[in-house]
FIKOLZA-1660 file (N, C-alpha, C; in steps of 0.1 Angstrom, whole numbers, plus 5000, padded with zeros to 4 digits):
% residues 121
   i   px   py   pz ch aa at
   1 4923 5018 5188  A  X  N
   1 4919 5004 5179  A  X CA
   1 4931 5009 5167  A  X  C
   2 4933 4997 5161  A  X  N
   2 4943 4998 5151  A  X CA
   2 4939 5006 5139  A  X  C
   3 4949 5014 5130  A  X  N
   3 4941 5024 5120  A  X CA
   3 4958 5023 5112  A  X  C
   4 4951 5021 5098  A  X  N
   4 4960 5027 5088  A  X CA
   4 4959 5034 5081  A  X  C
   5 4968 5044 5078  A  X  N
   5 4970 5059 5072  A  X CA
   5 4975 5059 5062  A  X  C
   6 4971 5061 5048  A  X  N
   6 4979 5064 5035  A  X CA
   6 4978 5076 5035  A  X  C
   7 4991 5079 5027  A  X  N
   7 4993 5095 5024  A  X CA
   7 5004 5093 5013  A  X  C
   8 5008 5103 5006  A  X  N
   8 5017 5105 4992  A  X CA
   8 5007 5107 4979  A  X  C
   9 4997 5103 4976  A  X  N
   9 4990 5101 4966  A  X CA
   9 4987 5121 4961  A  X  C
  10 4986 5120 4947  A  X  N
  10 4983 5129 4943  A  X CA
  10 4982 5129 4926  A  X  C
  11 4982 5141 4920  A  X  N
  11 4984 5144 4906  A  X CA
  11 5000 5142 4903  A  X  C
  12 5001 5135 4891  A  X  N
  12 5016 5138 4885  A  X CA
  12 5012 5132 4870  A  X  C
  13 5027 5138 4863  A  X  N
  13 5026 5137 4848  A  X CA
  13 5030 5122 4845  A  X  C
  14 5028 5115 4834  A  X  N
  14 5030 5104 4826  A  X CA
  14 5044 5102 4830  A  X  C
  15 5052 5092 4832  A  X  N
  15 5066 5095 4835  A  X CA
  15 5070 5095 4846  A  X  C
  16 5064 5102 4854  A  X  N
  16 5067 5107 4869  A  X CA
  16 5065 5095 4877  A  X  C
  17 5070 5100 4893  A  X  N
  17 5071 5091 4904  A  X CA
  17 5063 5097 4913  A  X  C
  18 5060 5090 4924  A  X  N
  18 5054 5090 4935  A  X CA
  18 5056 5080 4944  A  X  C
  19 5057 5085 4958  A  X  N
  19 5062 5073 4968  A  X CA
  19 5048 5075 4979  A  X  C
  20 5041 5065 4980  A  X  N
  20 5034 5063 4989  A  X CA
  20 5035 5057 5002  A  X  C
  21 5030 5062 5013  A  X  N
  21 5032 5055 5027  A  X CA
  21 5022 5053 5036  A  X  C
  22 5021 5041 5041  A  X  N
  22 5011 5038 5051  A  X CA
  22 5015 5037 5062  A  X  C
  23 5011 5044 5073  A  X  N
  23 5014 5038 5088  A  X CA
  23 5003 5034 5095  A  X  C
  24 5008 5023 5101  A  X  N
  24 4998 5015 5112  A  X CA
  24 5001 5024 5126  A  X  C
  25 4991 5024 5133  A  X  N
  25 4990 5026 5148  A  X CA
  25 4982 5021 5153  A  X  C
  26 4983 5021 5170  A  X  N
  26 4973 5016 5178  A  X CA
  26 4982 5005 5188  A  X  C
  27 4973 4997 5193  A  X  N
  27 4980 4987 5201  A  X CA
  27 4983 4977 5197  A  X  C
  28 4996 4977 5190  A  X  N
  28 5002 4967 5177  A  X CA
  28 5011 4956 5183  A  X  C
  29 5006 4946 5184  A  X  N
  29 5020 4934 5190  A  X CA
  29 5029 4931 5177  A  X  C
  30 5020 4929 5165  A  X  N
  30 5031 4923 5156  A  X CA
  30 5023 4927 5139  A  X  C
  31 5031 4932 5130  A  X  N
  31 5022 4933 5119  A  X CA
  31 5030 4924 5108  A  X  C
  32 5018 4915 5103  A  X  N
  32 5026 4905 5097  A  X CA
  32 5024 4910 5082  A  X  C
  33 5018 4903 5069  A  X  N
  33 5017 4909 5059  A  X CA
  33 5014 4921 5057  A  X  C
  34 5019 4928 5048  A  X  N
  34 5010 4944 5044  A  X CA
  34 5009 4946 5028  A  X  C
  35 5004 4951 5024  A  X  N
  35 5004 4951 5011  A  X CA
  35 4993 4962 5005  A  X  C
  36 4999 4968 4993  A  X  N
  36 4991 4980 4984  A  X CA
  36 4979 4974 4973  A  X  C
  37 4968 4978 4977  A  X  N
  37 4959 4977 4964  A  X CA
  37 4954 4988 4958  A  X  C
  38 4949 4985 4946  A  X  N
  38 4941 4999 4940  A  X CA
  38 4930 4995 4931  A  X  C
  39 4920 5005 4930  A  X  N
  39 4909 5001 4927  A  X CA
  39 4905 5015 4917  A  X  C
  40 4902 5012 4902  A  X  N
  40 4900 5024 4890  A  X CA
  40 4886 5024 4891  A  X  C
  41 4880 5037 4889  A  X  N
  41 4864 5036 4886  A  X CA
  41 4860 5023 4879  A  X  C
  42 4849 5019 4884  A  X  N
  42 4843 5007 4877  A  X CA
  42 4848 4993 4876  A  X  C
  43 4863 4991 4884  A  X  N
  43 4868 4981 4883  A  X CA
  43 4869 4976 4896  A  X  C
  44 4872 4962 4897  A  X  N
  44 4874 4956 4909  A  X CA
  44 4889 4962 4914  A  X  C
  45 4890 4960 4926  A  X  N
  45 4901 4962 4935  A  X CA
  45 4913 4951 4932  A  X  C
  46 4925 4953 4931  A  X  N
  46 4935 4946 4926  A  X CA
  46 4948 4944 4933  A  X  C
  47 4955 4936 4938  A  X  N
  47 4967 4937 4945  A  X CA
  47 4977 4942 4932  A  X  C
  48 4984 4952 4942  A  X  N
  48 4995 4959 4935  A  X CA
  48 5010 4950 4938  A  X  C
  49 5009 4951 4951  A  X  N
  49 5022 4946 4957  A  X CA
  49 5021 4943 4971  A  X  C
  50 5027 4929 4978  A  X  N
  50 5026 4925 4993  A  X CA
  50 5041 4924 4997  A  X  C
  51 5040 4927 5011  A  X  N
  51 5055 4925 5016  A  X CA
  51 5050 4918 5028  A  X  C
  52 5061 4905 5032  A  X  N
  52 5059 4898 5041  A  X CA
  52 5066 4906 5057  A  X  C
  53 5064 4900 5069  A  X  N
  53 5072 4907 5079  A  X CA
  53 5085 4904 5077  A  X  C
  54 5094 4895 5069  A  X  N
  54 5107 4894 5066  A  X CA
  54 5110 4901 5055  A  X  C
  55 5103 4907 5048  A  X  N
  55 5109 4912 5039  A  X CA
  55 5105 4907 5024  A  X  C
  56 5100 4895 5022  A  X  N
  56 5094 4889 5008  A  X CA
  56 5085 4894 5003  A  X  C
  57 5088 4896 4993  A  X  N
  57 5078 4910 4983  A  X CA
  57 5070 4900 4972  A  X  C
  58 5058 4904 4967  A  X  N
  58 5054 4899 4956  A  X CA
  58 5044 4910 4948  A  X  C
  59 5043 4909 4934  A  X  N
  59 5039 4919 4926  A  X CA
  59 5032 4916 4915  A  X  C
  60 5023 4924 4912  A  X  N
  60 5015 4922 4898  A  X CA
  60 5024 4923 4889  A  X  C
  61 5023 4910 4882  A  X  N
  61 5033 4911 4870  A  X CA
  61 5032 4921 4862  A  X  C
  62 5022 4930 4859  A  X  N
  62 5021 4941 4850  A  X CA
  62 5033 4952 4855  A  X  C
  63 5033 4950 4868  A  X  N
  63 5039 4963 4877  A  X CA
  63 5053 4960 4879  A  X  C
  64 5056 4948 4880  A  X  N
  64 5070 4944 4885  A  X CA
  64 5079 4953 4875  A  X  C
  65 5092 4958 4883  A  X  N
  65 5098 4968 4876  A  X CA
  65 5096 4982 4873  A  X  C
  66 5085 4986 4880  A  X  N
  66 5080 4998 4880  A  X CA
  66 5080 5006 4896  A  X  C
  67 5072 4994 4902  A  X  N
  67 5067 4997 4915  A  X CA
  67 5076 4988 4923  A  X  C
  68 5081 4993 4935  A  X  N
  68 5089 4987 4946  A  X CA
  68 5081 4990 4958  A  X  C
  69 5078 4978 4967  A  X  N
  69 5073 4980 4980  A  X CA
  69 5084 4976 4992  A  X  C
  70 5081 4982 5000  A  X  N
  70 5097 4983 5014  A  X CA
  70 5082 4985 5025  A  X  C
  71 5093 4982 5036  A  X  N
  71 5086 4984 5051  A  X CA
  71 5099 4990 5061  A  X  C
  72 5093 4996 5070  A  X  N
  72 5103 5002 5082  A  X CA
  72 5095 4994 5092  A  X  C
  73 5098 4985 5098  A  X  N
  73 5091 4978 5109  A  X CA
  73 5093 4986 5121  A  X  C
  74 5104 4995 5123  A  X  N
  74 5104 5003 5138  A  X CA
  74 5096 5015 5134  A  X  C
  75 5088 5018 5124  A  X  N
  75 5080 5029 5120  A  X CA
  75 5062 5023 5116  A  X  C
  76 5065 5012 5118  A  X  N
  76 5050 5005 5113  A  X CA
  76 5047 5009 5102  A  X  C
  77 5053 5009 5090  A  X  N
  77 5053 5018 5079  A  X CA
  77 5057 5009 5066  A  X  C
  78 5045 5010 5056  A  X  N
  78 5048 5002 5044  A  X CA
  78 5045 5013 5032  A  X  C
  79 5057 5014 5026  A  X  N
  79 5061 5024 5015  A  X CA
  79 5054 5014 4997  A  X  C
  80 5053 5026 4991  A  X  N
  80 5050 5017 4974  A  X CA
  80 5056 5032 4966  A  X  C
  81 5069 5029 4962  A  X  N
  81 5075 5035 4952  A  X CA
  81 5071 5030 4941  A  X  C
  82 5066 5039 4934  A  X  N
  82 5061 5041 4920  A  X CA
  82 5067 5050 4911  A  X  C
  83 5074 5044 4901  A  X  N
  83 5081 5052 4890  A  X CA
  83 5074 5049 4875  A  X  C
  84 5078 5059 4871  A  X  N
  84 5072 5053 4854  A  X CA
  84 5061 5054 4852  A  X  C
  85 5053 5061 4858  A  X  N
  85 5036 5062 4858  A  X CA
  85 5028 5064 4848  A  X  C
  86 5020 5059 4844  A  X  N
  86 5013 5057 4835  A  X CA
  86 5000 5062 4836  A  X  C
  87 4994 5064 4824  A  X  N
  87 4976 5071 4832  A  X CA
  87 4970 5057 4835  A  X  C
  88 4971 5048 4832  A  X  N
  88 4965 5036 4835  A  X CA
  88 4965 5030 4851  A  X  C
  89 4975 5040 4858  A  X  N
  89 4976 5037 4869  A  X CA
  89 4969 5043 4878  A  X  C
  90 4963 5053 4874  A  X  N
  90 4951 5061 4879  A  X CA
  90 4944 5051 4887  A  X  C
  91 4942 5052 4899  A  X  N
  91 4932 5046 4908  A  X CA
  91 4933 5049 4923  A  X  C
  92 4923 5046 4934  A  X  N
  92 4925 5051 4946  A  X CA
  92 4935 5040 4950  A  X  C
  93 4946 5039 4957  A  X  N
  93 4954 5030 4963  A  X CA
  93 4951 5028 4979  A  X  C
  94 4951 5014 4982  A  X  N
  94 4944 5013 4996  A  X CA
  94 4958 5001 5003  A  X  C
  95 4962 5007 5014  A  X  N
  95 4972 4999 5019  A  X CA
  95 4963 4989 5033  A  X  C
  96 4968 4974 5030  A  X  N
  96 4963 4966 5040  A  X CA
  96 4972 4957 5047  A  X  C
  97 4968 4954 5060  A  X  N
  97 4977 4947 5068  A  X CA
  97 4973 4941 5077  A  X  C
  98 4977 4927 5079  A  X  N
  98 4973 4918 5087  A  X CA
  98 4982 4920 5101  A  X  C
  99 4974 4924 5111  A  X  N
  99 4983 4928 5125  A  X CA
  99 4973 4922 5136  A  X  C
 100 4980 4919 5145  A  X  N
 100 4977 4918 5158  A  X CA
 100 4979 4925 5169  A  X  C
 101 4971 4925 5178  A  X  N
 101 4971 4936 5188  A  X CA
 101 4967 4930 5199  A  X  C
 102 4968 4943 5212  A  X  N
 102 4967 4936 5223  A  X CA
 102 4953 4936 5228  A  X  C
 103 4945 4942 5219  A  X  N
 103 4928 4936 5223  A  X CA
 103 4923 4927 5213  A  X  C
 104 4932 4924 5203  A  X  N
 104 4929 4914 5193  A  X CA
 104 4936 4901 5192  A  X  C
 105 4925 4890 5196  A  X  N
 105 4939 4875 5193  A  X CA
 105 4936 4873 5181  A  X  C
 106 4951 4869 5174  A  X  N
 106 4951 4863 5163  A  X CA
 106 4951 4876 5153  A  X  C
 107 4960 4875 5141  A  X  N
 107 4959 4885 5130  A  X CA
 107 4946 4890 5127  A  X  C
 108 4942 4902 5123  A  X  N
 108 4928 4907 5116  A  X CA
 108 4933 4917 5104  A  X  C
 109 4927 4918 5097  A  X  N
 109 4931 4923 5083  A  X CA
 109 4927 4939 5084  A  X  C
 110 4934 4946 5083  A  X  N
 110 4929 4961 5083  A  X CA
 110 4929 4967 5068  A  X  C
 111 4922 4976 5066  A  X  N
 111 4923 4985 5056  A  X CA
 111 4923 4999 5054  A  X  C
 112 4931 5009 5049  A  X  N
 112 4935 5021 5051  A  X CA
 112 4921 5029 5042  A  X  C
 113 4917 5040 5045  A  X  N
 113 4910 5047 5035  A  X CA
 113 4912 5050 5025  A  X  C
 114 4924 5048 5016  A  X  N
 114 4928 5051 5005  A  X CA
 114 4933 5063 5000  A  X  C
 115 4944 5065 4991  A  X  N
 115 4948 5076 4985  A  X CA
 115 4946 5076 4973  A  X  C
 116 4942 5088 4965  A  X  N
 116 4942 5090 4952  A  X CA
 116 4954 5090 4942  A  X  C
 117 4957 5084 4935  A  X  N
 117 4967 5087 4925  A  X CA
 117 4962 5089 4909  A  X  C
 118 4966 5099 4906  A  X  N
 118 4959 5104 4892  A  X CA
 118 4972 5107 4880  A  X  C
 119 4974 5100 4874  A  X  N
 119 4982 5102 4863  A  X CA
 119 4978 5105 4849  A  X  C
 120 4981 5119 4847  A  X  N
 120 4978 5129 4833  A  X CA
 120 4984 5122 4820  A  X  C
 121 4979 5120 4814  A  X  N
 121 4981 5116 4799  A  X CA
 121 4989 5125 4791  A  X  C
% end
């Protein structure tokens, strides 16, 4: 089955940078939109950034300019470059993808397990 696996999270100082990766694997035919979401303790999950199969991007207004989403279609991977990190960026970051596979007709949304990002104050 299709799997999404995030990596790259960790502890970083305020003002630092991290690069998150999300790799999709399985019987994939096509990956459509992909995105990054985050969820802080006690808060709802929110969209961070999204990218279409053709590279069109969308960002949360508050994060635009600090975060950059990109993808490598050959590697079935989406990235999130996070710069100038702030303590309020601390959250679990989740990868999401709309993917069609050999065993599923039509696009299906998948979620990764999440990766923790902690920014020290």
